[in-house]
Kinemage of the C-alpha trace (Angstrom):
@kinemage 1
@onewidth
@group {chain A} dominant
@subgroup {mainchain}
@vectorlist {calphas} color= white
{ca unk a 1} P -5.962 3.849 -21.578
{ca unk a 2} L -3.703 1.448 -19.674
{ca unk a 3} L -1.659 -1.059 -21.657
{ca unk a 4} L 0.079 -2.632 -18.637
{ca unk a 5} L -0.394 -6.243 -17.595
{ca unk a 6} L -2.039 -6.473 -15.147
{ca unk a 7} L -3.957 -3.314 -15.907
{ca unk a 8} L -3.627 -0.296 -13.625
{ca unk a 9} L -6.538 0.518 -11.305
{ca unk a 10} L -9.301 2.674 -12.740
{ca unk a 11} L -9.403 6.388 -11.989
{ca unk a 12} L -12.573 6.141 -9.900
{ca unk a 13} L -11.528 3.058 -7.929
{ca unk a 14} L -10.411 3.198 -4.299
{ca unk a 15} L -6.839 2.388 -5.377
{ca unk a 16} L -6.746 4.755 -8.362
{ca unk a 17} L -3.583 6.453 -7.093
{ca unk a 18} L -1.691 3.166 -7.505
{ca unk a 19} L -1.599 3.509 -11.305
{ca unk a 20} L 1.788 3.997 -12.952
{ca unk a 21} L 3.155 7.477 -13.550
{ca unk a 22} L 3.395 8.237 -17.285
{ca unk a 23} L 4.512 11.881 -16.988
{ca unk a 24} L 6.135 13.410 -13.923
{ca unk a 25} L 6.600 17.150 -13.444
{ca unk a 26} L 7.854 17.551 -9.861
{ca unk a 27} L 9.032 21.093 -10.616
{ca unk a 28} L 5.398 21.968 -11.284
{ca unk a 29} L 3.962 19.770 -8.531
{ca unk a 30} L 1.984 17.197 -10.527
{ca unk a 31} L 2.122 13.787 -12.204
{ca unk a 32} L -0.085 12.164 -14.832
{ca unk a 33} L -1.050 8.581 -14.030
{ca unk a 34} L -1.738 5.843 -16.566
{ca unk a 35} L -5.456 5.912 -15.730
{ca unk a 36} L -5.747 9.610 -16.646
{ca unk a 37} L -5.618 11.024 -13.103
{ca unk a 38} L -3.611 14.200 -12.508
{ca unk a 39} L -2.071 13.744 -9.073
{ca unk a 40} L -0.829 16.877 -7.303
{ca unk a 41} L 1.910 17.074 -4.661
{ca unk a 42} L -0.606 18.354 -2.082
{ca unk a 43} L -2.503 15.003 -2.530
{ca unk a 44} L -5.294 16.630 -4.536
{ca unk a 45} L -6.415 15.011 -7.777
{ca unk a 46} L -8.139 15.892 -11.019
{ca unk a 47} L -10.023 12.903 -12.444
{ca unk a 48} L -10.337 12.309 -16.204
{ca unk a 49} L -14.029 13.302 -16.134
{ca unk a 50} L -13.137 16.738 -14.701
{ca unk a 51} L -14.070 16.075 -11.073
{ca unk a 52} L -11.668 17.403 -8.462
{ca unk a 53} L -10.657 15.483 -5.350
{ca unk a 54} L -9.693 17.748 -2.479
{ca unk a 55} L -6.276 17.278 -0.870
{ca unk a 56} L -6.200 14.800 1.995
{ca unk a 57} L -4.058 16.121 4.767
{ca unk a 58} L -2.564 13.651 7.232
{ca unk a 59} L -4.314 13.516 10.568
{ca unk a 60} L -2.324 14.944 13.456
{ca unk a 61} L -1.042 12.277 15.805
{ca unk a 62} L -2.092 12.788 19.411
{ca unk a 63} L 0.631 12.302 21.949
{ca unk a 64} L 0.038 9.591 24.536
{ca unk a 65} L -0.453 11.006 28.019
């Protein structure tokens, strides 16, 4: 799907979210990446094969005592 040089990371790779945005819809809370991934504002994803990736919430930072 990607025509960029160098090519964007694949959808199932560990760096799949680094692909270029080809359609952004911030008013709806999602973006389509060059590799076919739908990336949602809550950090969830829908992969091109239909698998869903649950949102990854940031870990709370513990205060130093």
